[in-house]
Steps between C-alpha positions, in 0.01 A plus 500: 500500500638607833768771511796505731298718749229225521234680295327398184590687193149558383446216264140482370478145637573612854208740539213405740147513376158325525456161341202428277351280770515783752332743263218253422450435872467873573257552216297202616475649856390838350230337294367313808498815702322693224233230470429515877495883512295569179150401626536707807620794299206485259256504792679802642464681164136412472441636850682822421278557195182476721656738749621741239165507329312570826745791579457643143117488538516662834713784351247544223228541755700771674575668169133503402395634838769772486396592149133529595589738789745709300269535190176520690340236285401142584749230374409146410734207548341230274583134517480254209542156654443310170769693321732529805514874489413812705538868456401850611315774315295811572129439554274617212759482221455292192739213453863611429425876534665544840861581423599400848330163492705206622466131396692196634504134408508248792817280512440174309527294812246708698124519470282789623139477618252743642336363816165583661368690207162660580220537253538883524877486452687773327564401136697637210437345155330206666813436718504537883673818610613660821384864510731746671312820596653856490500524881733193520237244597396188323142466367286269708403298192867420413623139547638448847737225413722404202663152507827426335605134477767302322516155346611342831181611671676773709291819525518855621200726553486874438224605746336824581627650830234541772491872460429466127794735422736251343575138419758270669660169412399205717616135473164363632144585400413621846 
């Protein structure tokens, strides 16, 4: 009803709102937008997993190198490609006797591989390993390249720097 001043008196039937048709239309538009965005978003998440794993592995190499220098003992960063794992422990210790040993599992979407493994390569429990010496250098028998790849075929390489003092992430194998 309209009062003498020309305003409605607040009857529930006079309120403005969305109709059922309008709500269904908005929900349909949201569903279409989500179906278009979801594939691109999943690719972005997969790419982030590869990048994150490469950065974590690079951090572990630096931690192992730092520990070798600070403790004056060689450290081994072993890689188990079949199990999708890697870790660090002091050289010459029996399995699980190094209280500061580290072990990581590779993200489920990422695979790790040791490239250009020489016959005289550094090994730990029959696994290839990078050996960090107490002077901060990397043993010459250590693998020069680790390859991280995801299910889409994208890959990142962790390669030994030219001065054999560290590793760096590269997006090509050169």
